[in-house]
C-alpha positions in Angstrom: 103.0 109.5 67.2 103.3 109.4 71.0 106.0 111.4 72.7 109.1 109.6 73.9 108.8 108.5 77.5 111.5 110.3 79.6 112.7 107.1 81.4 113.3 105.4 78.1 115.2 108.4 76.8 117.3 108.3 80.0 118.1 104.6 79.4 119.1 105.4 75.8 121.1 108.4 76.9 123.0 106.1 79.4 123.6 103.4 76.8 125.7 105.7 74.6 128.2 106.6 77.4 128.4 102.9 78.4 129.4 102.1 74.8 131.9 104.9 75.0 133.3 103.5 78.2 133.7 100.1 76.7 135.4 101.6 73.7 137.8 103.7 75.6 138.6 100.8 78.0 139.2 98.6 75.1 141.4 101.1 73.2 143.4 102.5 76.1 143.3 99.6 78.6 145.2 96.4 78.6 145.3 94.8 75.2 142.9 91.9 74.3 140.2 92.7 76.9 137.5 93.9 74.5 135.4 90.7 74.7 135.7 90.7 78.4 134.4 94.3 78.7 131.5 93.6 76.3 130.4 90.4 78.2 130.8 92.1 81.5 128.5 95.0 80.4 125.8 92.7 79.0 125.8 90.1 81.9 125.9 92.8 84.6 123.1 94.8 83.1 120.8 91.9 82.5 121.7 90.3 85.9 121.0 93.6 87.7 117.6 94.1 86.0 116.5 90.5 86.6 117.8 89.9 90.1 116.9 93.3 91.4 113.4 92.9 90.2 113.2 89.5 91.9 114.5 90.9 95.1 112.2 93.9 95.1 109.2 91.6 94.7 110.4 89.3 97.4 111.0 92.2 99.8 107.8 93.9 98.9 109.5 97.1 97.7 107.7 99.3 95.1 110.0 102.0 93.9 108.6 104.3 91.2 110.4 105.2 88.0 113.3 107.6 88.2 111.7 110.5 86.3 108.2 111.6 87.4 106.1 114.0 85.3 104.9 115.7 88.4 108.4 116.6 89.7 110.6 118.2 87.1 113.7 118.1 89.3 113.8 114.3 89.0 114.9 114.7 85.3 117.8 116.8 86.4 118.9 114.4 89.1 118.6 111.4 86.7 120.8 113.1 84.1 123.7 112.6 86.5 123.8 108.9 85.4 124.9 109.6 81.8 127.3 112.3 83.1 129.0 110.0 85.5 129.4 107.4 82.7 130.9 110.0 80.4 133.4 111.0 83.1 134.1 107.3 83.7 134.8 106.9 80.0 137.5 109.5 80.2 139.5 107.7 82.9 141.1 105.2 80.5 142.2 108.0 78.3 144.1 109.7 81.1 145.4 106.6 82.8 146.1 104.1 80.0 147.3 100.5 80.3 145.2 99.2 83.2 142.3 96.7 83.4 139.1 98.6 83.6 136.7 95.7 84.3 135.4 97.1 87.6 134.7 100.5 85.9 132.7 98.6 83.2 130.8 96.7 85.9 129.9 99.9 87.7 128.8 101.5 84.4 126.7 98.5 83.6 124.9 98.5 86.9 124.1 102.3 86.5 122.8 101.5 83.0 120.7 98.6 84.6 119.2 101.1 87.0 118.0 103.3 84.1 116.7 100.2 82.1 114.8 99.1 85.2 113.3 102.6 85.5 112.2 102.5 81.9 110.6 99.1 82.3 108.7 100.3 85.4 107.5 103.4 83.6 106.3 101.2 80.7 104.4 98.9 83.1 102.8 101.8 84.9 101.4 102.9 81.6 
């Protein structure tokens, strides 16, 4: 079995805190917003990956994946994405009763960045 690609592992490690963010926003935020948060997360992630890819091609930008095997420090810097989402998931616990739609959108875009990086790493081979 091949080893797990680090960019794919980063995307999976970011998906779990995003799910935790949606769960805490649903439990501790305004009641009845669960479907809204789930739809926001899915639409924003897919939209970011699709439209950012289109804009990058149109502008001629070629960014490499976030984690490079040659530079070990990129893995440390990339680990800040799941950490930021974990901290964001704690916000509804300490400040309950608000609408956390913007926080979910921000988390979904960060997750979209990691998904895009995993897709680029897969295309690069």
